[in-house]
N, C-alpha and C positions, 0 to 999 in steps of 0.2 A: 748435322754435320756429316759429311762424307769422308771416310778414311780411305786414302789411296795407299795401297801396298805395292811396292815395287819388288818384283821377284824375278830371279834369273835362275838358270840351271848351270851350275858350275860343271866344268869338264871332269871326268872321272879322275884324271891324274891330279887335279886341283883338290878334290875331296880326299884323295889318298894322302896328299901332302899335308892337308889340314889335320887329318886324323893322326898322322905320324907325329906332327909337332905337338898336338894335344896330348898324346900318350907320353911323349918325351918329357913334357912339363909335369904331368900328373904322376909319372912313375919315377921321377928323378929323386935321388937320395936326399936332395936339399929341399924337396917340396914341403912347403909350409902352408897349411890350409888357410891360415889367417892372412897371409900376404900374397899367395899365389893363386887364390881361388875366391871368387865372389859369386854367391847365389842370390839373385834378386827374388825377394819374397813379397811381391805386391799382392794385396788382396783385391779381388774384383767384386765390388758390391753387387753388380747386376748379374754376375756369372761365377759365383763362388766355387762351384764344382769344377770349373776349368781354371783354377788358380793354383799357384805353386804351394801356398800354405795348406790348402785343402788336400791336394794330392799327397804331400809329404805326410800329413796326418793319417790319411786313408791307407797309405802303404806302410805306415809306421817307420818312416825313413827319417834319418838325420842327414846332415851335410856330407858325412863320410859315405853314406849309402849312395848319394848322388854321384860323388866322385868315382865310386866303384863302377856304377853303371856307365859313366862317361868313358871309362877305360875300356869298356866292352864294345863301344860303338864300332860299326863296320860300314863299309861303302854301301852295302845293300840297304842299310837303314837311312841313308841320305835321302832327303826329300827335295829341298830347294835351297837357294841362297837368297837372302833378303837384303835390301838396302836399309841400313839403320838410319832412320831420319832423326833420331835423338842424339846419336853419337857417331860422328864420322871418322873417328880415330880408333880402329880402322872402320871402314865403311861397311864391310860385309859381315852378315850374320849367317852362320850355317845352321840349317834346320834338319833335324833327324826325327824319326819316329821309332821308339823303343817299346817293344812288347814286354810289359812287366805284369806278372800275375794275371794274364789274360786280358789286360787293358792296354790300349795304345797310349803311350806318353809322348807328348810333343816336347822336343828338346831344341832350344835355340841358343846358340853360343858363339863366342868369338874369342880370339886370342889378342890380348892388348900388350902394349909396352915394346920398347926397342931392345934394351939390354935386359931389364927385369921382366921377363915374359910371364903373364898371368892369364888365367882363364876366367872369363866373365860368362856365367850361365844366366841368361836373361829369362828363359822360360824352362820350366820342368813341371808340366801339368798334363792332365788327361786331354787328349786331342778333342777339339771342339768339332772338327769337320773331318771328312775323309782325306787321307793323305796319299800322295802319289810318290812312288819310289822308282826313279828312272834306272837305277843300276841293280835292281833286285833280280 
């Protein structure tokens, strides 16, 4: 089976707007980790080292540590924007690379909901491949 990945480069202003909204949600006084944040923790049987559960265990991280790192994301850590083939609401996933303890962590996320905005973190794992940073 061939997997087709659709990737685009968002404009710098779009990445800035995404990060602004991300931080507004995560830093809001009403932020509730159970309702405003979801971290997908799928195991990858053929590539466990590049899975979220492995990375969290290796870094000794819990979900609050992930949220803390997301608050720190910058435009220079932006890599690409992907088309989400599994969930088109919304269609775009923003991809960042965050250096944590000397290792590059691949972060893929989106903001969901109209009124009740929440963050969905689809990936938080060690990068499998070299990443490109257009605004670094």
